[in-house]
DSSP file (Angstrom, degrees, kcal/mol; ACC not computed):
  #  RESIDUE AA STRUCTURE BP1 BP2  ACC     N-H-->O    O-->H-N    N-H-->O    O-->H-N    TCO  KAPPA ALPHA  PHI   PSI    X-CA   Y-CA   Z-CA
    1    1 A M     >        0   0    0      0, 0.0     4,-2.2     0, 0.0     5,-0.2   0.000 360.0 360.0 360.0 -38.6   -4.2  -28.4   17.1
    2    2 A A  H  >  +     0   0    0      1,-0.2     4,-2.4     2,-0.2     5,-0.2   0.869 360.0  54.2 -64.6 -36.0   -4.0  -24.9   18.7
    3    3 A L  H  > S+     0   0    0      2,-0.2     4,-2.4     1,-0.2    -1,-0.2   0.915 108.4  48.1 -64.5 -43.2   -0.3  -24.9   18.1
    4    4 A L  H  > S+     0   0    0      2,-0.2     4,-2.5     1,-0.2    -2,-0.2   0.910 112.4  48.9 -63.4 -43.1   -0.7  -25.7   14.4
    5    5 A A  H  X S+     0   0    0     -4,-2.2     4,-2.5     2,-0.2     5,-0.2   0.898 111.9  49.1 -64.1 -40.9   -3.3  -22.9   14.0
    6    6 A A  H  X S+     0   0    0     -4,-2.4     4,-2.6     2,-0.2    -2,-0.2   0.910 112.7  47.5 -65.5 -41.9   -1.0  -20.4   15.9
    7    7 A R  H  X S+     0   0    0     -4,-2.4     4,-2.7     2,-0.2    -2,-0.2   0.908 113.0  48.4 -65.8 -42.1    1.9  -21.3   13.7
    8    8 A L  H  X S+     0   0    0     -4,-2.5     4,-2.1     2,-0.2    -2,-0.2   0.921 113.8  46.2 -64.6 -44.6   -0.1  -21.0   10.5
    9    9 A L  H  X S+     0   0    0     -4,-2.5     4,-2.2     2,-0.2    -2,-0.2   0.909 113.5  49.8 -64.7 -41.9   -1.6  -17.7   11.5
   10   10 A G  H  X S+     0   0    0     -4,-2.6     4,-2.5     1,-0.2    -2,-0.2   0.925 110.4  49.0 -62.2 -45.5    1.9  -16.4   12.5
   11   11 A A  H  X S+     0   0    0     -4,-2.7     4,-2.6     1,-0.2     5,-0.2   0.881 110.3  52.4 -62.2 -38.2    3.5  -17.5    9.3
   12   12 A T  H  X S+     0   0    0     -4,-2.1     4,-2.7     2,-0.2     5,-0.2   0.919 110.2  47.4 -63.7 -44.2    0.6  -15.8    7.4
   13   13 A F  H  X S+     0   0    0     -4,-2.2     4,-2.8     2,-0.2     5,-0.2   0.917 113.4  48.1 -64.1 -43.5    1.2  -12.5    9.2
   14   14 A V  H  X S+     0   0    0     -4,-2.5     4,-2.6     2,-0.2     5,-0.2   0.947 115.1  44.7 -62.3 -48.4    5.0  -12.7    8.7
   15   15 A L  H  X S+     0   0    0     -4,-2.6     4,-2.5     2,-0.2     5,-0.2   0.909 115.4  47.3 -63.1 -43.6    4.6  -13.4    5.0
   16   16 A L  H  X S+     0   0    0     -4,-2.7     4,-2.6    -5,-0.2     5,-0.3   0.926 112.9  49.2 -64.1 -45.4    1.9  -10.8    4.5
   17   17 A G  H  X S+     0   0    0     -4,-2.8     4,-1.9    -5,-0.2    -2,-0.2   0.925 114.3  44.4 -60.9 -46.3    3.9   -8.2    6.4
   18   18 A L  H  X S+     0   0    0     -4,-2.6     4,-2.4    -5,-0.2     5,-0.2   0.912 113.7  50.1 -66.2 -42.9    7.1   -8.8    4.4
   19   19 A T  H  X S+     0   0    0     -4,-2.5     4,-2.4    -5,-0.2    -2,-0.2   0.942 114.1  43.7 -61.3 -48.5    5.3   -9.0    1.0
   20   20 A L  H  X S+     0   0    0     -4,-2.6     4,-2.3     1,-0.2    -1,-0.2   0.833 111.3  55.5 -68.6 -31.2    3.5   -5.7    1.6
   21   21 A L  H  X S+     0   0    0     -4,-1.9     4,-1.9    -5,-0.3    -1,-0.2   0.928 110.0  45.3 -64.6 -45.2    6.7   -4.1    3.0
   22   22 A V  H  X S+     0   0    0     -4,-2.4     4,-2.2     1,-0.2    -2,-0.2   0.916 113.3  50.5 -64.0 -42.9    8.6   -5.0   -0.2
   23   23 A M  H  X S+     0   0    0     -4,-2.4     4,-2.3     1,-0.2    -2,-0.2   0.883 107.6  54.7 -63.3 -38.1    5.7   -3.8   -2.4
   24   24 A T  H  X S+     0   0    0     -4,-2.3     4,-2.3     1,-0.2    -1,-0.2   0.936 111.9  42.3 -60.2 -47.8    5.5   -0.5   -0.5
   25   25 A W  H  X S+     0   0    0     -4,-1.9     4,-2.4     2,-0.2    -1,-0.2   0.820 111.9  54.3 -74.0 -29.6    9.2    0.3   -1.1
   26   26 A M  H  X S+     0   0    0     -4,-2.2     4,-2.4     2,-0.2    -1,-0.2   0.915 110.9  47.1 -65.1 -41.3    9.0   -0.8   -4.7
   27   27 A T  H  X S+     0   0    0     -4,-2.3     4,-2.7     2,-0.2    86,-0.2   0.916 111.8  50.1 -64.9 -43.8    6.1    1.6   -5.2
   28   28 A Y  H  X S+     0   0    0     -4,-2.3     4,-2.5     1,-0.2     5,-0.2   0.931 112.5  46.8 -60.5 -45.8    8.0    4.4   -3.5
   29   29 A R  H  X S+     0   0    0     -4,-2.4     4,-2.0     2,-0.2    -2,-0.2   0.909 112.9  49.4 -63.5 -42.3   11.1    3.8   -5.6
   30   30 A R  H  X S+     0   0    0     -4,-2.4     4,-2.2     2,-0.2    -2,-0.2   0.932 112.7  47.4 -62.4 -45.7    9.0    3.7   -8.9
   31   31 A D  H  X S+     0   0    0     -4,-2.7     4,-2.2     1,-0.2    -2,-0.2   0.905 112.2  48.2 -65.1 -41.8    7.2    6.9   -8.0
   32   32 A T  H  X S+     0   0    0     -4,-2.5     4,-2.2    -5,-0.2    -1,-0.2   0.858 110.3  52.9 -68.3 -31.9   10.3    8.8   -7.1
   33   33 A R  H  X S+     0   0    0     -4,-2.0     4,-3.5    -5,-0.2     5,-0.4   0.895 108.3  50.5 -67.1 -39.1   12.0    7.6  -10.3
   34   34 A I  H  X S+     0   0    0     -4,-2.2     4,-2.1     2,-0.2    -2,-0.2   0.915 111.8  47.7 -64.0 -41.8    9.0    8.9  -12.3
   35   35 A V  H  < S+     0   0    0     -4,-2.2    -2,-0.2     2,-0.2    -1,-0.2   0.910 119.9  39.0 -63.4 -41.5    9.3   12.3  -10.5
   36   36 A R  H  < S+     0   0    0     -4,-2.2    -2,-0.2    -5,-0.2    -1,-0.2   0.893 137.3  12.2 -76.4 -42.6   13.0   12.4  -11.2
   37   37 A E  H  < S+     0   0    0     -4,-3.5    -3,-0.2    -5,-0.2    -2,-0.2   0.395  95.8 119.3-120.8   0.8   13.2   10.9  -14.7
   38   38 A G     <  -     0   0    0     -4,-2.1     2,-0.3    -5,-0.4    60,-0.2  -0.030  58.1-115.6 -69.9 172.2    9.6   10.9  -16.0
   39   39 A A  E     -A   97   0A   0     58,-2.5    58,-2.5    63,-0.0     2,-0.3  -0.748  19.9-133.2-107.8 155.7    8.2   12.6  -19.0
   40   40 A H  E     +A   96   0A   0     -2,-0.3     2,-0.3    56,-0.2    56,-0.2  -0.816  24.2 174.3-108.1 147.7    5.6   15.4  -19.1
   41   41 A A  E     -A   95   0A   0     54,-2.2    54,-3.1    -2,-0.3     2,-0.7  -0.988  35.2-112.8-147.2 154.9    2.6   15.6  -21.4
   42   42 A Q  E     -A   94   0A   0     -2,-0.3    24,-0.6    52,-0.2    52,-0.2  -0.811  42.4-170.3 -88.2 120.2   -0.4   17.8  -21.7
   43   43 A G  E     -AB  93  65A   0     50,-3.2    50,-2.2    -2,-0.7     2,-0.4  -0.616  16.0-136.2-108.3 169.6   -3.5   15.8  -20.8
   44   44 A T  E     -AB  92  64A   0     20,-2.5    20,-2.0    48,-0.2     2,-0.5  -0.989  22.1-119.3-127.1 134.4   -7.3   16.5  -21.1
   45   45 A V  E     + B   0  63A   0     46,-2.7    45,-2.6    -2,-0.4    18,-0.3  -0.601  32.6 174.9 -73.0 121.7   -9.9   15.8  -18.5
   46   46 A L  E     -     0   0A   0     16,-2.9     2,-0.3    -2,-0.5    17,-0.2   0.817  61.4 -12.3 -94.5 -39.2  -12.3   13.2  -19.9
   47   47 A R  E     - B   0  62A   0     15,-1.6    15,-3.1    41,-0.1     2,-0.4  -0.988  53.3-139.9-161.7 153.0  -14.5   12.5  -16.9
   48   48 A K  E     - B   0  61A   0     -2,-0.3     2,-0.4    13,-0.2    13,-0.2  -0.970  19.3-168.4-121.0 139.2  -14.7   13.1  -13.1
   49   49 A E  E     - B   0  60A   0     11,-2.9    11,-3.2    -2,-0.4     2,-0.6  -0.992   9.9-160.7-132.9 132.0  -16.0   10.4  -10.8
   50   50 A F  E     - B   0  59A   0     -2,-0.4     2,-0.7     9,-0.2     9,-0.2  -0.956   7.0-166.0-112.0 119.9  -16.9   10.7   -7.1
   51   51 A I  E     - B   0  58A   0      7,-2.9     7,-2.6    -2,-0.6     2,-0.3  -0.900  11.1-160.7-109.1 107.6  -17.0    7.4   -5.3
   52   52 A A  E     + B   0  57A   0     -2,-0.7     2,-0.3     5,-0.2     5,-0.2  -0.681  15.0 170.0 -92.4 139.4  -18.8    7.8   -1.9
   53   53 A A        -     0   0    0      3,-0.5    -2,-0.0    -2,-0.3     0, 0.0  -0.941  44.1-112.6-139.4 161.9  -18.4    5.4    0.9
   54   54 A S  S    S+     0   0    0     -2,-0.3     3,-0.1     1,-0.2    -1,-0.1   0.838 116.2  29.1 -67.2 -31.6  -19.5    5.6    4.5
   55   55 A D  S    S+     0   0    0      1,-0.3     2,-0.3    -3,-0.0    -1,-0.2   0.669 132.5   1.2-103.0 -19.0  -15.9    5.8    5.8
   56   56 A D        -     0   0    0      2,-0.0    -3,-0.5    -5,-0.0     2,-0.3  -0.984  58.6-143.2-163.0 157.5  -14.1    7.5    3.0
   57   57 A S  E     -B   52   0A   0     -2,-0.3     2,-0.4    -5,-0.2    -5,-0.2  -0.953  10.8-145.9-128.9 150.2  -14.6    9.0   -0.5
   58   58 A D  E     -B   51   0A   0     -7,-2.6    -7,-2.9    -2,-0.3     2,-0.6  -0.941   2.2-154.2-118.4 139.6  -12.5    8.9   -3.6
   59   59 A Y  E     -B   50   0A   0     20,-0.5    20,-3.1    -2,-0.4     2,-0.5  -0.942  21.4-167.6-110.3 107.9  -12.2   11.7   -6.2
   60   60 A V  E     -BC  49  78A   0    -11,-3.2   -11,-2.9    -2,-0.6     2,-0.5  -0.843   8.7-159.9-107.2 131.0  -11.2   10.0   -9.5
   61   61 A L  E     -BC  48  77A   0     16,-2.8    16,-1.9    -2,-0.5     2,-0.5  -0.939   3.7-158.2-110.0 123.8  -10.0   12.0  -12.5
   62   62 A H  E     +BC  47  76A   0    -15,-3.1   -16,-2.9    -2,-0.5   -15,-1.6  -0.888  26.6 162.4 -99.9 128.3  -10.2   10.3  -15.9
   63   63 A Y  E     -BC  45  75A   0     12,-2.8    12,-3.2    -2,-0.5     2,-0.3  -0.929  27.6-146.0-143.7 164.1   -7.8   11.9  -18.4
   64   64 A A  E     +BC  44  74A   0    -20,-2.0   -20,-2.5    -2,-0.3     2,-0.3  -0.966  17.3 172.8-131.9 149.0   -6.1   11.2  -21.7
   65   65 A F  E     -BC  43  73A   0      8,-2.2     8,-3.1    -2,-0.3     2,-0.4  -0.980  25.4-121.6-151.1 159.7   -2.7   12.2  -23.0
   66   66 A S  E     - C   0  72A   0    -24,-0.6     6,-0.2    -2,-0.3   -24,-0.2  -0.850  16.9-137.0-109.6 141.0   -0.6   11.5  -26.0
   67   67 A L    >   -     0   0    0      4,-3.2     3,-2.4    -2,-0.4   -26,-0.0  -0.449  36.8 -99.9 -83.2 163.7    2.9   10.0  -26.1
   68   68 A P  T 3  S+     0   0    0      0, 0.0    -1,-0.1     0, 0.0    -2,-0.0   0.797 124.0  58.1 -56.8 -28.5    5.6   11.5  -28.4
   69   69 A D  T 3  S-     0   0    0      2,-0.1     3,-0.1     1,-0.1    -3,-0.0   0.455 123.5-104.2 -82.5   2.1    4.9    8.7  -30.9
   70   70 A G  S <  S+     0   0    0     -3,-2.4     2,-0.2     1,-0.3    -1,-0.1   0.291  72.8 143.8  96.3  -9.4    1.2    9.7  -31.2
   71   71 A T        -     0   0    0     -5,-0.1    -4,-3.2     1,-0.1     2,-0.5  -0.456  41.4-144.7 -64.7 131.1   -0.2    6.9  -29.0
   72   72 A R  E     -C   66   0A   0     -6,-0.2     2,-0.4    -2,-0.2    -6,-0.2  -0.880  14.3-163.9-103.4 126.1   -3.1    8.2  -27.0
   73   73 A L  E     -C   65   0A   0     -8,-3.1    -8,-2.2    -2,-0.5     2,-0.5  -0.882   9.3-153.7-110.3 139.6   -3.5    6.8  -23.5
   74   74 A K  E     +C   64   0A   0     -2,-0.4     2,-0.3   -10,-0.2   -10,-0.2  -0.964  28.1 164.6-110.4 125.3   -6.6    7.0  -21.3
   75   75 A Q  E     -C   63   0A   0    -12,-3.2   -12,-2.8    -2,-0.5     2,-0.3  -0.800  23.5-151.4-132.4 170.7   -5.9    6.8  -17.6
   76   76 A Q  E     +C   62   0A   0     -2,-0.3     2,-0.3   -14,-0.2   -14,-0.2  -0.990  14.2 175.0-144.0 151.4   -7.5    7.5  -14.3
   77   77 A H  E     -C   61   0A   0    -16,-1.9   -16,-2.8    -2,-0.3     2,-0.3  -0.985  34.8-109.9-156.1 145.2   -6.1    8.5  -10.9
   78   78 A T  E     -C   60   0A   0     -2,-0.3   -18,-0.2   -18,-0.2   -20,-0.0  -0.600  43.3-177.3 -73.7 134.5   -7.4    9.4   -7.5
   79   79 A V        -     0   0    0    -20,-3.1   -20,-0.5    -2,-0.3    31,-0.0  -0.851  33.5 -82.2-129.9 164.5   -6.7   13.1   -6.8
   80   80 A P     >  -     0   0    0      0, 0.0     4,-2.1     0, 0.0     3,-0.4  -0.333  42.5-114.6 -64.1 150.7   -7.3   15.5   -3.9
   81   81 A P  H  > S+     0   0    0      0, 0.0     4,-2.6     0, 0.0     5,-0.2   0.845 113.6  59.5 -56.0 -35.8  -10.8   16.9   -3.6
   82   82 A E  H  > S+     0   0    0      1,-0.2     4,-1.7     2,-0.2     5,-0.1   0.923 109.2  42.0 -61.6 -45.1   -9.5   20.5   -4.3
   83   83 A L  H  > S+     0   0    0     -3,-0.4     4,-2.2     2,-0.2    -1,-0.2   0.918 113.9  52.7 -67.0 -43.3   -8.1   19.5   -7.7
   84   84 A W  H  < S+     0   0    0     -4,-2.1    -2,-0.2     1,-0.2    -1,-0.2   0.897 112.2  45.0 -58.9 -43.5  -11.1   17.4   -8.6
   85   85 A K  H  < S+     0   0    0     -4,-2.6    -1,-0.2    -5,-0.2    -2,-0.2   0.828 112.6  51.9 -72.1 -31.9  -13.5   20.3   -7.8
   86   86 A R  H  < S+     0   0    0     -4,-1.7    -2,-0.2    -5,-0.2    -1,-0.2   0.865  97.9  75.5 -73.4 -37.1  -11.3   22.8   -9.7
   87   87 A L     <  -     0   0    0     -4,-2.2     2,-0.3    -5,-0.1     6,-0.0  -0.479  62.6-162.0 -82.6 147.6  -11.1   20.9  -12.9
   88   88 A R    >   -     0   0    0     -2,-0.2     3,-2.2     4,-0.1   -43,-0.3  -0.843  38.3 -81.1-120.2 159.5  -13.9   20.6  -15.5
   89   89 A I  T 3  S+     0   0    0     -2,-0.3   -43,-0.2     1,-0.3     3,-0.1  -0.410 120.5  25.5 -60.4 131.5  -14.3   18.1  -18.3
   90   90 A G  T 3  S+     0   0    0    -45,-2.6    -1,-0.3     1,-0.3   -44,-0.1   0.192  91.8 131.6  96.1 -15.2  -12.2   19.3  -21.3
   91   91 A D    <   -     0   0    0     -3,-2.2   -46,-2.7   -47,-0.1    -1,-0.3  -0.295  60.8-111.4 -66.6 154.7   -9.7   21.2  -19.1
   92   92 A S  E     -A   44   0A   0    -48,-0.2     2,-0.4    -3,-0.1   -48,-0.2  -0.639  33.2-173.3 -84.8 145.3   -6.0   20.7  -19.6
   93   93 A V  E     -A   43   0A   0    -50,-2.2   -50,-3.2    -2,-0.3     2,-0.4  -0.995  26.3-121.9-140.4 134.4   -4.0   18.9  -17.0
   94   94 A Q  E     -A   42   0A   0     -2,-0.4    14,-2.8   -52,-0.2     2,-0.4  -0.629  33.2-159.6 -76.0 127.7   -0.3   18.4  -16.8
   95   95 A V  E     -AD  41 107A   0    -54,-3.1   -54,-2.2    -2,-0.4     2,-0.5  -0.898  10.8-159.1-114.9 137.9    0.5   14.7  -16.7
   96   96 A L  E     +AD  40 106A   0     10,-2.6    10,-1.9    -2,-0.4     2,-0.3  -0.964  22.1 172.7-112.6 131.1    3.7   13.0  -15.5
   97   97 A Y  E     -AD  39 105A   0    -58,-2.5   -58,-2.5    -2,-0.5     2,-0.3  -0.943  36.7 -97.3-139.6 159.5    4.4    9.5  -16.7
   98   98 A G        -     0   0    0      6,-1.9     6,-0.2     3,-0.7   -60,-0.1  -0.594  23.0-145.4 -76.9 131.6    7.1    6.9  -16.6
   99   99 A R  S    S+     0   0    0     -2,-0.3    -1,-0.1     1,-0.2   -61,-0.1   0.880 102.4  42.9 -63.8 -38.1    9.2    6.7  -19.7
  100  100 A D  S    S+     0   0    0      1,-0.3    -1,-0.2     2,-0.1    -2,-0.0   0.703 131.9  22.1 -82.8 -19.6    9.6    3.0  -19.5
  101  101 A D    >   -     0   0    0      3,-0.1     3,-2.3     1,-0.1    -3,-0.7  -0.661  64.5-176.8-146.8  85.9    5.9    2.4  -18.6
  102  102 A P  T 3  S+     0   0    0      0, 0.0    -3,-0.1     0, 0.0    -1,-0.1   0.684  79.1  74.2 -61.2 -17.6    3.6    5.3  -19.7
  103  103 A R  T 3  S+     0   0    0      1,-0.2     2,-1.3    -6,-0.1    -2,-0.0   0.737  80.0  79.8 -67.8 -18.9    0.6    3.6  -18.1
  104  104 A R  S <  S+     0   0    0     -3,-2.3    -6,-1.9    -6,-0.2     2,-0.3  -0.733  73.1 132.7 -85.9  92.6    2.1    4.7  -14.8
  105  105 A S  E     +D   97   0A   0     -2,-1.3    -8,-0.2    -8,-0.2   -29,-0.1  -0.924  28.9 171.8-140.9 163.0    0.9    8.2  -14.8
  106  106 A Y  E     -D   96   0A   0    -10,-1.9   -10,-2.6    -2,-0.3     2,-0.1  -0.965  48.5 -77.8-164.1 157.1   -0.7   10.8  -12.7
  107  107 A P  E >  S-D   95   0A   0      0, 0.0     3,-2.4     0, 0.0   -12,-0.3  -0.428  70.5 -90.1 -59.6 132.9   -1.6   14.5  -12.8
  108  108 A E  T 3  S+     0   0    0    -14,-2.8   -14,-0.1     1,-0.3     3,-0.1  -0.155 112.5  17.1 -53.8 131.1    1.6   16.3  -11.9
  109  109 A G  T 3  S+     0   0    0      1,-0.2     2,-0.4    -3,-0.1    -1,-0.3   0.376 113.9  83.9  89.8  -3.6    2.1   16.8   -8.2
  110  110 A H  S <  S+     0   0    0     -3,-2.4    -1,-0.2     1,-0.1   -31,-0.1  -0.991  76.0  31.2-134.0 137.6   -0.5   14.3   -7.3
  111  111 A G  S    S+     0   0    0     -2,-0.4     2,-0.4     1,-0.3    -1,-0.1   0.424  74.1 130.1 105.0  -2.2   -0.4   10.5   -6.9
  112  112 A V        -     0   0    0    -81,-0.0     2,-0.5    -3,-0.0    -1,-0.3  -0.690  60.7-122.1 -88.9 136.6    3.2   10.0   -5.7
  113  113 A M        -     0   0    0     -2,-0.4     2,-0.1   -86,-0.2   -81,-0.1  -0.664  34.9-141.6 -73.2 122.9    3.8    7.9   -2.6
  114  114 A T     >  -     0   0    0     -2,-0.5     4,-2.2     1,-0.1     5,-0.2  -0.381  18.4-113.4 -82.9 163.4    5.7   10.2   -0.2
  115  115 A L  H  > S+     0   0    0      1,-0.2     4,-2.6     2,-0.2     5,-0.2   0.899 117.7  54.9 -61.3 -40.9    8.5    9.1    2.0
  116  116 A G  H  > S+     0   0    0      1,-0.2     4,-2.4     2,-0.2    -1,-0.2   0.903 108.8  46.7 -59.9 -42.9    6.3    9.8    5.1
  117  117 A L  H  > S+     0   0    0      2,-0.2     4,-2.6     1,-0.2     5,-0.2   0.901 111.9  50.7 -67.7 -40.5    3.6    7.5    3.8
  118  118 A A  H  X S+     0   0    0     -4,-2.2     4,-2.0     1,-0.2    -2,-0.2   0.899 112.0  47.9 -63.4 -40.2    6.2    4.8    2.9
  119  119 A L  H  X S+     0   0    0     -4,-2.6     4,-2.3     2,-0.2    -2,-0.2   0.901 110.8  51.2 -67.1 -40.8    7.6    5.0    6.4
  120  120 A F  H  X S+     0   0    0     -4,-2.4     4,-2.2     1,-0.2    -2,-0.2   0.951 111.9  46.3 -60.3 -49.7    4.2    4.9    8.0
  121  121 A F  H  X S+     0   0    0     -4,-2.6     4,-2.8     1,-0.2     5,-0.2   0.884 110.3  55.5 -59.3 -38.0    3.3    1.8    6.1
  122  122 A S  H  X S+     0   0    0     -4,-2.0     4,-2.6    -5,-0.2     5,-0.2   0.923 107.1  48.2 -62.5 -44.8    6.7    0.3    7.0
  123  123 A V  H  X S+     0   0    0     -4,-2.3     4,-2.3     1,-0.2    -1,-0.2   0.942 114.2  46.3 -60.9 -47.6    6.1    0.7   10.7
  124  124 A V  H  X S+     0   0    0     -4,-2.2     4,-2.1     1,-0.2    -2,-0.2   0.911 115.1  46.5 -61.5 -43.0    2.6   -0.8   10.5
  125  125 A L  H  X S+     0   0    0     -4,-2.8     4,-2.3     2,-0.2    -1,-0.2   0.845 110.3  52.0 -72.9 -33.6    3.8   -3.7    8.4
  126  126 A V  H  X S+     0   0    0     -4,-2.6     4,-2.6    -5,-0.2    -1,-0.2   0.916 110.3  49.6 -65.8 -41.9    6.8   -4.4   10.6
  127  127 A L  H  X S+     0   0    0     -4,-2.3     4,-2.4    -5,-0.2    -2,-0.2   0.908 110.1  51.2 -62.3 -40.7    4.5   -4.5   13.6
  128  128 A L  H  X S+     0   0    0     -4,-2.1     4,-2.0     1,-0.2    -2,-0.2   0.922 111.5  47.7 -60.1 -44.5    2.3   -6.9   11.7
  129  129 A G  H  X S+     0   0    0     -4,-2.3     4,-2.4     2,-0.2    -2,-0.2   0.884 110.2  51.9 -64.6 -39.2    5.3   -9.1   10.9
  130  130 A L  H  X S+     0   0    0     -4,-2.6     4,-2.4     2,-0.2    -2,-0.2   0.890 107.7  51.7 -66.3 -38.8    6.4   -9.0   14.6
  131  131 A I  H  X S+     0   0    0     -4,-2.4     4,-2.1     1,-0.2    -1,-0.2   0.928 111.8  47.7 -60.4 -43.8    3.0  -10.1   15.8
  132  132 A G  H  X S+     0   0    0     -4,-2.0     4,-2.4     1,-0.2    -2,-0.2   0.885 109.3  53.1 -63.6 -38.7    3.2  -13.0   13.3
  133  133 A L  H  X S+     0   0    0     -4,-2.4     4,-2.8     2,-0.2     5,-0.3   0.890 107.8  50.8 -64.5 -39.8    6.7  -13.8   14.5
  134  134 A V  H  X S+     0   0    0     -4,-2.4     4,-1.9     1,-0.2    -1,-0.2   0.927 113.5  45.0 -62.5 -44.5    5.5  -14.0   18.1
  135  135 A A  H  < S+     0   0    0     -4,-2.1    -2,-0.2     1,-0.2    -1,-0.2   0.864 115.7  48.2 -67.1 -34.5    2.7  -16.3   17.1
  136  136 A L  H  < S+     0   0    0     -4,-2.4    -2,-0.2  -126,-0.2    -1,-0.2   0.896 125.9  25.3 -72.8 -41.0    5.0  -18.4   15.0
  137  137 A L  H  < S+     0   0    0     -4,-2.8    -2,-0.2    -5,-0.2    -3,-0.2   0.501  94.8 117.9-103.9  -6.0    7.8  -18.8   17.5
  138  138 A G     <  -     0   0    0     -4,-1.9     2,-0.4    -5,-0.3    -3,-0.0  -0.159  66.6-113.6 -64.6 157.5    5.9  -18.4   20.7
  139  139 A K        -     0   0    0      2,-0.0     2,-0.6     0, 0.0    -1,-0.1  -0.772  22.8-145.2 -93.0 133.0    5.6  -21.2   23.3
  140  140 A V        -     0   0    0     -2,-0.4  -137,-0.0     0, 0.0  -138,-0.0  -0.882   8.5-148.8-101.2 124.7    2.2  -22.7   23.8
  141  141 A V        -     0   0    0     -2,-0.6     3,-0.1     1,-0.1     4,-0.1  -0.805  26.0-112.9 -92.4 128.6    1.4  -23.8   27.4
  142  142 A P    >   -     0   0    0      0, 0.0     3,-1.6     0, 0.0     2,-0.1  -0.246  39.7 -94.3 -59.9 148.0   -0.9  -26.8   27.6
  143  143 A E  T 3  S+     0   0    0      1,-0.2     3,-0.1     3,-0.0     0, 0.0  -0.367 110.5  26.2 -63.0 138.0   -4.3  -26.2   29.1
  144  144 A G  T 3  S+     0   0    0      1,-0.3    -1,-0.2    -3,-0.1     2,-0.2   0.403  82.5 143.4  89.4  -2.6   -4.5  -26.8   32.8
  145  145 A A    <   -     0   0    0     -3,-1.6    -1,-0.3     1,-0.1    -4,-0.0  -0.531  46.4-146.3 -72.2 136.7   -0.8  -26.2   33.4
  146  146 A S        -     0   0    0     -2,-0.2    -1,-0.1    -3,-0.1     3,-0.1   0.729  23.9-132.3 -77.4 -21.4   -0.3  -24.5   36.8
  147  147 A G        +     0   0    0      1,-0.3     2,-0.2     2,-0.0    -1,-0.1   0.543  53.9 149.5  81.8   5.5    2.7  -22.5   35.6
  148  148 A S        -     0   0    0      1,-0.1    -1,-0.3     2,-0.0    -2,-0.1  -0.495  39.0-160.5 -75.2 141.3    4.6  -23.5   38.7
  149  149 A L        +     0   0    0     -2,-0.2    -1,-0.1    -3,-0.1    -2,-0.0   0.289  50.9 123.9-102.3   7.7    8.4  -23.8   38.3
  150  150 A D  S    S-     0   0    0      1,-0.1     3,-0.1     3,-0.0    -2,-0.0  -0.263  72.7 -95.8 -65.6 156.0    8.8  -25.9   41.4
  151  151 A A        -     0   0    0      1,-0.1    -1,-0.1     0, 0.0    -2,-0.0  -0.416  53.8 -87.8 -67.8 148.3   10.5  -29.3   41.2
  152  152 A P        -     0   0    0      0, 0.0     2,-0.3     0, 0.0    -1,-0.1  -0.269  45.8-117.6 -60.4 143.0    8.0  -32.2   40.8
  153  153 A S        -     0   0    0      1,-0.1     4,-0.1    -3,-0.1    -3,-0.0  -0.596  14.1-158.2 -84.2 141.2    6.8  -33.6   44.0
  154  154 A D        -     0   0    0      2,-0.3    -1,-0.1    -2,-0.3     3,-0.1   0.310  50.6-105.8 -98.8   9.0    7.6  -37.2   44.9
  155  155 A G  S    S+     0   0    0      1,-0.3     2,-0.5     2,-0.0    -2,-0.1   0.369  85.8 118.5  87.8  -4.5    4.7  -37.3   47.4
  156  156 A I              0   0    0      1,-0.1    -2,-0.3     0, 0.0    -1,-0.3  -0.845 360.0 360.0 -99.5 127.6    6.9  -37.1   50.5
  157  157 A A              0   0    0     -2,-0.5    -1,-0.1    -3,-0.1    -2,-0.0   0.444 360.0 360.0 -92.8 360.0    6.3  -34.1   52.7
């Protein structure tokens, strides 16, 4: 039973690590494509939200911007505290958005996954996957085994 549990836990870690690793690099590629090929729009700050937690806090900026066809989008994004404190409701903010998916937007210069962050996540997720691989492929020694590598005794001394 312990072997089955170890294998299941190992497989879960491997699958989780690989899935999150792929998602990390997809996000990085999408964000760099938006920076390289995205469109700019003038947005307006609609609301500011501070979400306090005991271990971390988020500064959320709610903003709206219009697409060239006149469609108005309302979005929100976590921003650094300095930007959040500087902006007031009604202020203009430069928005960068994906041409193929305008819902992927953020205040220009904020919100992009950096290469450093993608590499950090990759290291953590590879380690998670390796832990899972060890649990998945590791050898389980039965309880009470002495661990001796001596040849079995035939009872003759």
